[in-house]
N, C-alpha and C positions, 0 to 999 in steps of 0.2 A: 087411827082412821075412824071417822064417824060411822055409826051404825047404818045411816042412810047411804053412805058411799059404798059400804060393803054390800048392802042389799042391791044397789044398782049394778055393781060389778059382777054380781052373781048372774045377771042376765047376759053377761058375755059368754058364759058356758054354752047355753043353747045356740047363741049366735055362731060360735066357733064350730060346734058340732054340726049344725046344719050347713054351714059354709064348706067345711072340709068334706062332709059327706057329698054335698053337691059337686065339689071338685072331683071326687072319685067317680061319680056317675058321668061327669063330662069327659073324663079321661077314658072311661070304658066305652062311651059312645064314639069318641074319636078313634079309639083303637079299632072299633068295628068299621068305621067309615074309611079310615086310612088318612094319610097325610094329603094335604091339598095346598095349592099355591094360587093366590089371587092373580098372579101374572098369567096363568093358563086360563085365559078368558073363556074359551070354549067349555071349560069344565066347571065354571063357577055355578051356573044355574042347576045343573044336575047334582052337584055336591050339596048346594044349599037345600035342594029338594030332599035328598037323602037325610040331611041333618034334621030337617023339619019332621021327618017321619021316624026318627030314632027315639025310642022311649027313654033310653039312658040320658040323652041330652035334655029331654023334658024334665026328668027327675032332677038332673043337675041344676037346671035353671030354677026349679021350684025350691030346691035346697038353698040356693043363694038368696032367693027372694025371702024365704022364711028367716034366714040368718040376718038379712038386712032389717027386717021388722024388729027383731030383738036388739040389733045394734042401735037402731034409732032410739029405742027406749033407754039404752045405756047413755048415749051421748046427750040425751035431753036432761040428764041428771048429774053427770060426772064431767069434770074437766077433760077435754079431749087429750091433753098432754098426759093424763093418767090412763085413760081408757085405751087409747090407740096402741101403745106399746104392748098391752095385754093381748092384743090380737096376734102378736108374734108367737104365742103358744100354738097357733094354728100351724106354724112351720114344723113344730115338734110332732104334732098329731099327724100331719100329712106324711112325714117321713115314715112313721110307724105304720099308718094305714096303707100306704103305698107298698110297703114291704109285705104286709099281711094279705091285703086284698088284691093287689095287682102283681105281686111277685117281683117287684122291683128290688134291685140290689140295695144292701145296707152297708155301704163302705164305711170303714172306721173313721175317716175324716168327716163324713157326713154326720156320724153319731157325735163326734167331738164338737163339731160346729153347732149341732142342735142343743147339746148340753150348755154351750156358751150362751146361746140365745135364751135358754131357760134361766140361766143365772141372771142375765140382763133383765128379763121379765120380772124375776123375783126382786131385784134391786129397785126397779121402778115401782113395784107394788109396795115395797117397804117405805118408799118415800111418802106415801099417803097422798092426800088430796090437797097439798099445800098450794096456795095461790101465789 
């Protein structure tokens, strides 16, 4: 794999970290707000107002925005067919972070599935930047 491609792919790391961290903050914010349903018309505006005031949701959106900036740098220099599968590592990270920071369960099948995703990402990475 060319040195330039490796350098560009390294920008995926902050993109994934910022995006997954953003997702954790979004989940925390929604845990605080509770579930909502757009079918319950009388609750939409009050719920949206509570969302707009929730700092965790703001941090989540900022994380996603930051991750997107790094992602744009990556796809400007690397074939999308190589870069996009690398984002699958975010699935692995979210499973672990959700377990650590949100106290979510870590079912053995979820672990096995995450390992399979990791193997797939490694295979795509090994394929290099062939056109």
